[in-house]
N, C-alpha and C positions, 0 to 999 in steps of 0.2 A: 522560544523557538525562533527561526528567521526564517521564511522562504519566500526568496527574493526581498521586494520590500516591505513586507507585511511580517510583523513581530507578534508573536502568540504568548498570552501568560500561562505558564505552567498549567493551569486548571482547564485550559481549553480544549473543546474534546473536537476535533475537526472530520468530517465526513469526506472522503475522498472517492469521488463515483470514478469508474471505471468505463472507459472507451477502448474497445479491442477494434484496432483497425485490421480485421485480418477475417480471411475468407471462411475461417475455419478453426472459432473461437470456442471456447469447452462450453460456455454458458449460451450467447445470442446467435451461435452460430451464422456471422457473418452480417448482421443487421447494421452494424458501424461501419461495414467496410467502406461504402460509396461515402467521400466528402460531403457530400449534401446532407444524406442520411445521417452521418455522424456529427456533421454540428446540430441538425435538428433536437437529435438527441441531446446532445450536451447543454442546449437549452432548457431541456425538460430536468436534467440532473441539477443544473445552477436553482431553477424557478422551485426546484425539491429540497434544496436548503443544501447542497455541495459545496464546501470549501474550497476543496482541490478537485481538478478532473486528469485522471490518469490517464494517459494515451500508451497503449502501445502498439507495436507492428508485428509481431511473433506473439503466439500462445503458446503459453509456458511449456503444454505437455509434448509427446510424440509426435512427431507430424513430418510433411515435407519440410525442404530444407530449405529457408527464405536468406537471400545473400543480403550482406550490407546494403549494397544497392536498390535493393527490394524494400528493407526495409526502412530505407530512409524517404521513399518514394510514398510509401504508407503513411508514412508522420507529419513529413516538413508541411505540407499545406493544410495539415491540419492542427498543429499545433499555431501555425501563423493566423489562421481563421478563428481558435479559440481564443488568442490573445487580443483580436481585435473587437471581437465580439462582449468578452467579458474582460476587461482589464482588472476588475478588481478580485478577481479568482485566481488562486495558485494554480500553475500548471506543472503537470508532473511527467516525465518522460518515465516508461516502464521498459527498460533495456538494458543489456549486458554489456554492451558494445560500445567504445568507445567512440567511435566515430559516428556511429547514430546521436550517441548524447550532444556531441559536438553541435551536430546540424540542429538538432532539438532547441539549445540553449541559443542559439543565435536565432533563431524564429520564436522564442522566447518563453521558453519554458524555463521553472525555475528552481526544479528539482528532480535529480536523478534518482529513480527507486530502481536499485539493483537488486532484483529477485534472484540473482545466481551468485552470491556470495564473494565478488570482487574475483569472477574470474579474470575478468580484463585488469588488470594492474594499472594500466594507466587510465580507467576512468575516474579516480580522485583527483588525478591531476586536472582532469579536465574543469570536474567539480569547483577547483580551486581557480583555474583558469576564468572561472567564468563567474565567481563569487557564486555559485550555485549550491545549495542544501544536498545532501545525499543520502539514502538510504543504506544501512549496513543490514544485510540479513544471512540470517544461519541456514546453512547448507550442508553442511559439515565436508567440505569440498567437493560437492557432487556437480557435474560438470553441465555446462545449459542445454537444457533440453533431453537429460538421461533420468532415467527410473534405477532406485536403490532398492535390491530386493533384500529381504530378509536384513534390515537394516540392526542394529544393537549399539547400545550405550550402557557403560555402566556407572554411569551417573550422566542421565540427561542433560539437567542443569548445569552444571561444573563444565560440561562441554560446551553446552550454549554460550555461555559466558565467556568460556576460553576465547571460542572462536570471535564471538561478536566482538569484544577489547582488543583481539589483534586488529580486526577489520577497522575498527575506530582509531585505534595508534596508527594505522598506514594511513588513516584520511586525514588525521592530523597531521603527521610527517609532511604529508604533501600540502598542507596550507591551507584545510578548511578547518573552520572554527568549530569550536565546541557546537553554539548553538544553532550551528546548519549540520549538524549529524546527529540522524536518527535510526534505532536499531528494530529491528524485525525478528522475530524468535523463527520466524520462515514456517508456520504451521504446512504440514503436509508434504515439506521437501525434505527429502532424506528421512524420513519418522513415517511410523506407521499411528495407526489409530491412537492408540493408548499413549503415543508418544504428546501428539498435539492437544490430548485432553490435558495430558500434565501439563504441558506449557499455560494452558490456558487456567486451570486453576491456582498455578505457581507464577501467575505473570507478575503479582508485586516485586519477587525476586528481580526479576529484570527493571522495572520500573525504579528500584533501589539504586539500580548504577548511576541513575544522573542523568542518564540521555532519556527525550521523548522517543516515546514506543509506538510504531505501528505496528496494526495485526490486521493481516487478511485472511481472514477465516471464513469469508463469503461464499455460501453453497458447495464448501470443499468436501472431498469424500470422505473424512474423519466424521465430519456431521451426518453425512448418508448413510457410514457405515454404524454409525453409534443409534441411529433411529430405524435404520432399515429401509430407507425413502431414496425415491429419484432426485436427480440434481436438480428439478425443477417444485419437488416439494420438501426444499431444506431451508424455507424460509424462516422460520417460526425456531429450526435449528441454530441458523444463523444469527438469530437476534438475540437467544438466549448466551451465543459467546460474546456478544458483542455488551450485551450487559455484563455479564463477569467481568471482563476484560477492562471496559470503563469503569465498574468498580475499582479496579485493582489500581487504577490510573493510565491507562494507554491513554495516547493523545490524539492518534490518529487511525480511522477506521476504514481500510478499503474495502467498497461492496458494491455489489450491483443493482439491489434496491435500495435507493437512495431516503427517500421518503421515511418509509420504514425504520433504517437505521438511523437517521436524523432525530426521530421522536422516541427512540430507544434509549441513546446517547443524552438526550436533552433531559430525559425523565431521571435517568440514572444523577447528572451532574446536579439535578436539581432537589433528590433525595439526599445527595452529599452535602448539600449547600453551597456550592458553587456557581450556582444559576438558579434567579426566583423564577419563582411560577410567571407565567404569562399573565394572567389574571389572576386577585384574590377577593372573591365578593362572596362564598359559601360564609353561611354566619356569621359574617360582617355588616349584612344592611338588614 
């Protein structure tokens, strides 16, 4: 997997810290909306072990319209600021708009995190033009920032695989190399709680397709519904999903709580045998 100038081997487990440069974000309610605050939060996320910083200027859920120009104003200086402060860290831009991606890549981003399933067909061409990586996400064709009620799948995994394969082939046709394409099953996007649970326990089937898998389960509704808890009480459920996905071979974990996620996926990697313990003195001295 390649993100900008960084090349990661298949066993790598990368933690992606979320920065929502919006006044109405789902989880942090605008904590990173102001540039100075956002840059300070990024410093903390990197110190906690983030390998990638994912910057978004529009919340995924329902809400007031955000124009292209507004989205650009929210993310351009932030991307440039993160690039200057943390040259070693990969930067992701969370957008479905090719115009916004172009600005972010110019400012120093390495990866386009398209959470809306290729709704802008030009996005893959922008990725190819800049030599950027791109995330292909399953949404079943759901329009950006909309909600799908009573969604049904005769065969969930078959639908997800077919949709993602089509997106991957579109990216390839545009000129994006295989090692710069990631796939995301899209937990909670056009899915009910049963669907997201099934995707988690069957993630190895998506890993088997051969592209790096990104999972974005952090504090999502399917965790809240499963455990019967509010959004700020979903950490344990989130870590459980990360551990299962890491065991199944996911490589990128998009999270709000970086430190806890870092420890969780590192522990799983050590259990699997991909990462040596930090120290081994017990019963050896």
